VOPAGU-2260 file (C-alpha; in pm, 1 decimal, decimal comma):
REM VOPAGU-2260
SITE   aa  ch    i         X         Y         Z
SITE  MET   A    0      69,7    1818,2    -545,7
SITE  GLN   A    1     140,7    2100,1    -300,8
SITE  GLY   A    2    -203,3    2246,0    -362,7
SITE  THR   A    3    -363,2    1911,5    -287,2
SITE  SER   A    4    -176,2    1856,9      36,3
SITE  ALA   A    5    -227,9    2215,3     150,8
SITE  LYS   A    6    -596,0    2231,2      62,4
SITE  ARG   A    7    -813,0    2290,4     366,4
SITE  MET   A    8   -1061,1    2010,2     429,9
SITE  THR   A    9   -1427,9    2102,4     400,2
SITE  THR   A   10   -1743,0    1917,1     492,4
SITE  THR   A   11   -1791,3    1825,9     124,9
SITE  ASP   A   12   -1450,6    1653,7      85,6
SITE  THR   A   13   -1493,1    1284,6      12,8
SITE  THR   A   14   -1270,3     993,9     -80,3
SITE  ASP   A   15   -1303,9     637,4    -195,4
SITE  PHE   A   16   -1355,4     352,0      45,6
SITE  GLY   A   17   -1376,5      74,4    -206,8
SITE  PHE   A   18   -1665,2     171,8    -434,5
SITE  GLU   A   19   -1822,0     381,1    -158,8
SITE  LYS   A   20   -1772,5     756,7    -123,5
SITE  ILE   A   21   -1714,8     859,7     236,3
SITE  PRO   A   22   -1607,5    1177,9     418,7
SITE  LEU   A   23   -1232,6    1225,1     387,3
SITE  GLU   A   24   -1182,4    1230,6     762,5
SITE  ASP   A   25   -1351,2     890,6     803,9
SITE  LYS   A   26   -1123,2     681,2     583,6
SITE  THR   A   27    -836,5     625,3     826,1
SITE  GLN   A   28   -1075,7     496,4    1091,2
SITE  ARG   A   29   -1256,3     270,9     841,8
SITE  VAL   A   30    -930,1     125,4     708,2
SITE  THR   A   31    -803,8      72,6    1062,5
SITE  LYS   A   32   -1117,1    -126,5    1141,0
SITE  VAL   A   33   -1066,8    -345,1     832,5
SITE  PHE   A   34    -708,9    -437,8     912,4
SITE  SER   A   35    -771,2    -483,1    1283,9
SITE  SER   A   36   -1036,6    -735,2    1184,2
SITE  VAL   A   37    -821,8    -931,8     938,8
SITE  SER   A   38    -477,5    -906,4    1102,6
SITE  SER   A   39    -474,3   -1251,8    1266,1
SITE  ARG   A   40    -562,4   -1423,9     937,3
SITE  TYR   A   41    -385,6   -1182,6     705,1
SITE  ASP   A   42     -92,3   -1405,3     608,3
SITE  LEU   A   43    -308,7   -1712,3     560,8
SITE  MET   A   44    -553,2   -1520,6     343,6
SITE  ASN   A   45    -270,0   -1379,6     131,6
SITE  ASP   A   46    -148,7   -1732,1      63,1
SITE  LEU   A   47    -496,0   -1853,7     -24,3
SITE  MET   A   48    -598,9   -1556,4    -238,2
SITE  SER   A   49    -279,6   -1547,4    -444,6
SITE  PHE   A   50    -199,0   -1920,9    -432,5
SITE  GLY   A   51     126,2   -1819,4    -265,1
SITE  THR   A   52     230,1   -1592,3    -552,0
SITE  HIS   A   53     246,5   -1286,2    -325,2
SITE  ARG   A   54     571,5   -1426,1    -186,6
SITE  LEU   A   55     729,9   -1418,0    -533,1
SITE  TRP   A   56     601,9   -1064,9    -594,4
SITE  LYS   A   57     760,4    -948,6    -268,2
SITE  ARG   A   58    1090,4   -1118,9    -342,8
SITE  PHE   A   59    1099,7    -950,7    -681,8
SITE  ALA   A   60    1030,9    -610,1    -528,9
SITE  VAL   A   61    1312,3    -647,5    -277,8
SITE  HIS   A   62    1547,3    -776,9    -548,8
SITE  VAL   A   63    1469,8    -478,9    -773,7
SITE  SER   A   64    1545,6    -240,2    -486,4
SITE  GLY   A   65    1914,0    -324,1    -507,5
SITE  VAL   A   66    1946,6    -286,0    -130,4
SITE  ARG   A   67    2289,1    -392,5      -1,9
SITE  LYS   A   68    2450,3    -489,0     327,3
SITE  GLY   A   69    2479,3    -210,0     579,8
SITE  GLN   A   70    2205,3       5,0     431,6
SITE  ALA   A   71    1896,2     149,2     598,5
SITE  VAL   A   72    1542,8      62,5     483,8
SITE  LEU   A   73    1209,7     217,1     581,3
SITE  ASP   A   74     918,7     -20,3     513,9
SITE  VAL   A   75     598,7     183,5     523,6
SITE  ALA   A   76     268,0       8,4     595,2
SITE  GLY   A   77     485,2    -291,8     672,2
SITE  GLY   A   78     196,5    -499,2     804,0
SITE  THR   A   79     292,7    -850,1     904,6
SITE  GLY   A   80     656,4    -801,8     810,5
SITE  ASP   A   81     710,9   -1001,3     490,5
SITE  LEU   A   82     915,6    -728,6     321,8
SITE  ALA   A   83    1094,9    -645,1     645,2
SITE  ILE   A   84    1222,7   -1001,7     667,9
SITE  LEU   A   85    1350,3    -994,8     310,2
SITE  PHE   A   86    1513,1    -654,7     351,8
SITE  TYR   A   87    1673,3    -760,9     679,5
SITE  GLN   A   88    1831,0   -1057,9     505,6
SITE  ARG   A   89    1987,3    -819,9     254,6
SITE  VAL   A   90    2111,4    -543,0     484,4
SITE  GLY   A   91    2241,9    -781,5     751,4
SITE  GLU   A   92    2314,6    -696,6    1112,0
SITE  GLY   A   93    2518,8    -396,3     999,8
SITE  GLY   A   94    2212,3    -242,7     840,0
SITE  ARG   A   95    1883,6    -117,7     972,7
SITE  VAL   A   96    1516,6    -180,9     898,7
SITE  LEU   A   97    1238,5      37,2    1034,0
SITE  VAL   A   98     881,5     -91,0     995,7
SITE  THR   A   99     590,0     148,9    1021,1
SITE  ASP   A  100     218,0      83,4    1005,4
SITE  ILE   A  101     -82,1     289,5    1103,1
SITE  ASN   A  102    -253,2     -19,8    1244,3
SITE  ASN   A  103    -129,4    -148,5    1577,4
SITE  SER   A  104    -275,5    -498,4    1529,8
SITE  MET   A  105     -85,4    -545,6    1203,6
SITE  LEU   A  106     233,3    -404,5    1354,6
SITE  VAL   A  107     211,3    -646,9    1648,1
SITE  GLN   A  108     155,6    -940,1    1413,3
SITE  GLY   A  109     463,5    -843,7    1215,3
SITE  ARG   A  110     682,3    -785,7    1517,8
SITE  ASN   A  111     586,5   -1120,9    1668,6
SITE  LYS   A  112     661,3   -1299,5    1341,5
SITE  LEU   A  113    1005,9   -1143,6    1316,3
SITE  ILE   A  114    1084,3   -1222,4    1679,5
SITE  ASP   A  115     984,7   -1585,0    1617,4
SITE  LYS   A  116    1239,8   -1587,9    1333,7
SITE  GLY   A  117    1509,6   -1452,5    1562,8
SITE  ILE   A  118    1513,8   -1108,5    1398,1
SITE  ILE   A  119    1562,8    -875,6    1691,6
SITE  LYS   A  120    1868,8    -655,3    1641,3
SITE  ASN   A  121    1871,9    -343,6    1423,7
SITE  ILE   A  122    1500,9    -357,4    1348,9
SITE  ASP   A  123    1247,1    -117,0    1492,9
SITE  TYR   A  124     873,0     -59,1    1474,3
SITE  VAL   A  125     676,3     265,2    1476,8
SITE  GLN   A  126     300,6     308,1    1457,6
SITE  ALA   A  127     261,6     591,3    1209,9
SITE  ASN   A  128      50,9     730,1     928,4
SITE  ALA   A  129     223,7     705,1     589,3
SITE  GLU   A  130     125,6    1066,7     521,6
SITE  HIS   A  131     330,0    1194,2     817,5
SITE  LEU   A  132     626,3     964,7     880,6
SITE  PRO   A  133     786,8    1065,1    1214,3
SITE  VAL   A  134    1149,2    1001,5    1114,3
SITE  PRO   A  135    1428,9    1239,0    1006,8
SITE  ASP   A  136    1444,7    1347,0     644,4
SITE  ASN   A  137    1708,2    1197,6     412,4
SITE  SER   A  138    1758,6     897,5     643,2
SITE  PHE   A  139    1700,4     585,7     433,7
SITE  ASP   A  140    1867,1     425,4     133,6
SITE  CYS   A  141    1537,0     266,8      38,1
SITE  VAL   A  142    1176,8     344,3     130,9
SITE  SER   A  143     921,0      78,4      42,8
SITE  ILE   A  144     547,9      24,1      62,6
SITE  ALA   A  145     379,8    -302,1     -37,2
SITE  PHE   A  146       3,2    -336,6     -76,9
SITE  GLY   A  147     -48,7     -34,8     144,1
SITE  LEU   A  148     -62,6     273,4     -75,3
SITE  ARG   A  149    -415,7     209,5    -200,2
SITE  ASN   A  150    -541,4     224,6     159,9
SITE  VAL   A  151    -388,3     565,5     229,6
SITE  THR   A  152    -630,8     857,7     241,8
SITE  ASP   A  153    -404,4    1110,3      66,6
SITE  LYS   A  154    -170,9     911,8    -155,9
SITE  GLN   A  155      10,8    1217,5    -291,1
SITE  THR   A  156      95,0    1340,0      57,9
SITE  ALA   A  157     222,1     991,9     148,1
SITE  LEU   A  158     442,8     981,6    -162,0
SITE  ARG   A  159     586,2    1320,0     -72,6
SITE  SER   A  160     652,3    1205,9     284,0
SITE  MET   A  161     832,2     899,1     150,9
SITE  TYR   A  162    1036,6    1122,6     -79,3
SITE  GLU   A  163    1144,9    1338,4     212,7
SITE  LYS   A  164    1266,4    1036,9     412,0
SITE  THR   A  165    1469,2     893,5     122,7
SITE  ARG   A  166    1837,2     984,9     103,2
SITE  TYR   A  167    1968,3    1152,6    -208,3
SITE  GLY   A  168    2079,0     870,8    -434,2
SITE  GLY   A  169    1833,1     634,4    -266,0
SITE  CYS   A  170    1523,1     474,2    -409,2
SITE  MET   A  171    1158,4     410,2    -340,3
SITE  ILE   A  172     984,7      80,6    -413,6
SITE  ILE   A  173     607,6      45,3    -443,3
SITE  LEU   A  174     449,7    -298,4    -479,6
SITE  GLU   A  175      77,2    -268,7    -538,5
SITE  PHE   A  176    -213,6    -418,8    -724,7
SITE  SER   A  177    -256,4    -253,9   -1061,9
SITE  ARG   A  178    -431,6    -288,5   -1400,4
SITE  MET   A  179    -415,1    -609,5   -1598,7
SITE  VAL   A  180    -242,4    -582,6   -1934,7
SITE  LEU   A  181    -398,0    -907,2   -2056,3
SITE  PRO   A  182    -756,5    -796,6   -2131,3
SITE  GLY   A  183    -865,0   -1146,9   -2233,0
SITE  LEU   A  184    -833,7   -1258,7   -1871,1
SITE  MET   A  185   -1015,6    -962,3   -1719,8
SITE  ARG   A  186   -1355,4   -1132,7   -1697,1
SITE  LEU   A  187   -1204,2   -1433,1   -1519,0
SITE  TYR   A  188   -1006,6   -1206,1   -1287,7
SITE  ASP   A  189   -1318,5   -1005,2   -1199,3
SITE  ALA   A  190   -1518,1   -1319,3   -1128,2
SITE  TYR   A  191   -1245,9   -1450,6    -897,8
SITE  SER   A  192   -1200,8   -1114,3    -725,9
SITE  PHE   A  193   -1564,2   -1031,2    -658,0
SITE  LYS   A  194   -1697,7   -1379,8    -588,3
SITE  ILE   A  195   -1422,3   -1607,7    -459,9
SITE  ILE   A  196   -1218,1   -1365,5    -249,9
SITE  PRO   A  197   -1510,3   -1233,6     -39,6
SITE  TRP   A  198   -1624,3   -1594,1       3,4
SITE  LEU   A  199   -1276,4   -1689,8     126,0
SITE  GLY   A  200   -1288,3   -1394,4     362,5
SITE  LYS   A  201   -1615,6   -1518,1     503,3
SITE  VAL   A  202   -1507,5   -1881,9     542,2
SITE  VAL   A  203   -1148,8   -1832,6     660,5
SITE  ALA   A  204   -1148,5   -1495,2     834,4
SITE  ASP   A  205   -1518,0   -1466,5     919,6
SITE  ASP   A  206   -1515,8   -1124,9     751,6
SITE  GLU   A  207   -1664,4   -1106,7     404,2
SITE  GLU   A  208   -1714,5    -729,8     421,1
SITE  SER   A  209   -1346,8    -645,1     476,7
SITE  TYR   A  210   -1233,2    -856,4     185,5
SITE  ARG   A  211   -1497,7    -708,4     -38,3
SITE  TYR   A  212   -1351,6    -367,6      46,2
SITE  LEU   A  213   -1000,4    -490,7     -31,2
SITE  VAL   A  214   -1110,0    -609,9    -374,7
SITE  GLU   A  215   -1291,3    -284,5    -447,5
SITE  SER   A  216    -991,6     -78,8    -331,2
SITE  ILE   A  217    -778,9    -252,3    -594,4
SITE  ARG   A  218   -1013,3    -136,8    -869,9
SITE  MET   A  219   -1005,4     221,2    -741,4
SITE  HIS   A  220    -625,3     239,7    -721,5
SITE  PRO   A  221    -443,1     438,5    -993,0
SITE  ASP   A  222    -315,0     238,3   -1288,5
SITE  GLN   A  223      53,6     200,7   -1370,1
SITE  GLU   A  224      97,8     520,0   -1571,9
SITE  THR   A  225    -113,0     734,9   -1338,8
SITE  LEU   A  226      86,9     620,1   -1037,7
SITE  LYS   A  227     410,3     684,1   -1227,0
SITE  HIS   A  228     309,0    1047,7   -1278,1
SITE  MET   A  229     206,2    1079,3    -913,7
SITE  ILE   A  230     549,7     954,4    -807,4
SITE  GLU   A  231     715,2    1209,3   -1034,3
SITE  ASP   A  232     494,6    1484,5    -890,0
SITE  ALA   A  233     620,7    1387,8    -543,1
SITE  GLY   A  234     976,2    1470,7    -655,3
SITE  PHE   A  235    1118,4    1134,2    -758,0
SITE  THR   A  236    1296,9    1083,7   -1089,7
SITE  ARG   A  237    1383,8     790,0   -1317,3
SITE  VAL   A  238    1049,7     627,1   -1241,5
SITE  ASN   A  239    1003,4     283,0   -1393,0
SITE  TYR   A  240     763,9      -1,8   -1332,7
SITE  TYR   A  241     745,1    -376,6   -1385,5
SITE  ASN   A  242     419,3    -559,0   -1451,1
SITE  LEU   A  243     393,0    -892,2   -1270,6
SITE  SER   A  244     137,9   -1166,4   -1336,4
SITE  GLY   A  245      -0,3    -983,7   -1636,6
SITE  GLY   A  246     -34,7    -654,3   -1451,5
SITE  ILE   A  247    -230,9    -790,4   -1157,1
SITE  VAL   A  248      43,1    -623,3    -956,3
SITE  ALA   A  249     316,2    -379,2   -1049,8
SITE  VAL   A  250     643,4    -275,9    -890,9
SITE  HIS   A  251     734,2      90,6    -929,9
SITE  LYS   A  252    1091,4     199,1    -863,8
SITE  ALA   A  253    1203,8     560,5    -844,2
SITE  TYR   A  254    1508,2     755,0    -730,0
SITE  LYS   A  255    1570,8    1067,4    -527,4
SITE  LEU   A  256    1849,4    1247,4    -712,0
């Protein structure tokens, strides 16, 4: 892990942008463009694409975290604030929630949604790259990231950054699309992903290309076991994961001990 993060970038370094290989230094800008484009329709599209199931996945992730009243939570790539709302309900006004996102449009959408719900005190927002979180080390009882890790350029560096910000005894929660464990449904899942979702993106968000990228990025994301090992390499221990909806998504939980 340290060798990867310390490796000097060269002109031949590439990374995945969906199924496309692009220069490493271009990914952040490309991802920013995607989410700036879809931010205003992001919540609606999530409901349509998952038939509302994403709300249950997020509730499960927050439940598994074990976060309690008065604790501090860092929600990385917090987007439109769904996890932040759920965490805030658990920590109460005596706790603290900090939402970060690299994309200003998504961060604004989330902040406005929380303000509309009357969530104002003890919640803050910082525009930041998950690879370099600008907060003190050992500051949070729980660090979470939901549906954001697969969009990060250097996932291992981001995991290490999240480890550094977690307090000893605290945990990290990752909710992300993963690999189906029900192979009989894979053909149906692929057909829905590659045909229906881009079509929905075109009709609802007027952006078929961005949603095609989002589908492709899911297929390029590490599977459950690979991500587990990456989390361990970042320094976390007692790494476990839960498959939801047949492995369409998985929740990984790990501790800093």
